[in-house]
C-alpha positions, 0 to 999 in steps of 0.5 A, a space after each residue: 928787012 920788010 918784017 923789021 920795017 913793019 915791026 918798027 911801024 907798028 911800034 912807032 904807031 903804038 907809041 904815037 897812040 899812047 902819047 897822043 891820047 890825053 885825058 882832058 880835065 873838064 871844068 866842074 859845072 856849077 850851074 846847079 850847084 850851090 857854089 857861087 855868089 847869090 844876090 838876094 831877090 825877095 823873102 815871102 812869109 806866110 801871111 797876106 801880101 803887103 807893101 813889106 811882103 814880100 820883102 825885097 832889097 828895094 823896100 828894105 834898103 838891104 842888099 844881101 850877097 850870099 857866097 858859098 865857096 868850093 872849100 866849104 866856106 861861106 859868108 853873107 854881106 849886107 850892104 857890102 858889110 860882112 854879116 855872117 860867115 863860117 863853114 857848111 856841109 851839104 846833105 839830102 833828106 826825106 820826110 813822109 807826110 801823113 798820106 805816106 807820100 815821100 818828099 826829098 830835099 837838099 839841105 845845107 848845115 852851117 857852122 861857126 868855128 866847126 860847131 854847128 849853129 843852133 837851128 843852122 839848117 836851110 832847105 833848098 832847091 836850085 831852079 836854073 839861076 835861082 836858089 830858093 830856101 824854104 823850110 817847107 821843103 823839109 816839112 819844117 816851120 823855120 830854117 837858119 835864114 827864115 825864122 818863120 814859114 816862107 821862102 827866100 829867093 836868091 839869083 846867081 851872080 857872075 
């Protein structure tokens, strides 16, 4: 009888252990991901600072919002009107400068109707809540959102 009771307690304990262990699904952390809504802060071009360099929403009258969705779609609005949209893919690249130093960068490739946009790359980094596009990250003069050397900064929105 005692042996059966111990066997029953062990079986019940194993069943309890089996059903009490549940794997919790953790939410995806997007803090350093491009996924989200980004409000344009400024664009600085390679030229002397002036009243229009950097350009900002205040001195241009343009409010831009850039949205990257988890399903690889994106869109941009200017003054709340849709100005561009499509799909995107993310990548990582490297280049070696003449002194043989290797630089790594993150990139985004834009598509319209599943066709890559001509010159449709941006090179970026995310610093806390700020997304920075800079063609110089990939040792290039231009990118999709910058037709010249410079940087464009965005701040994450909730």
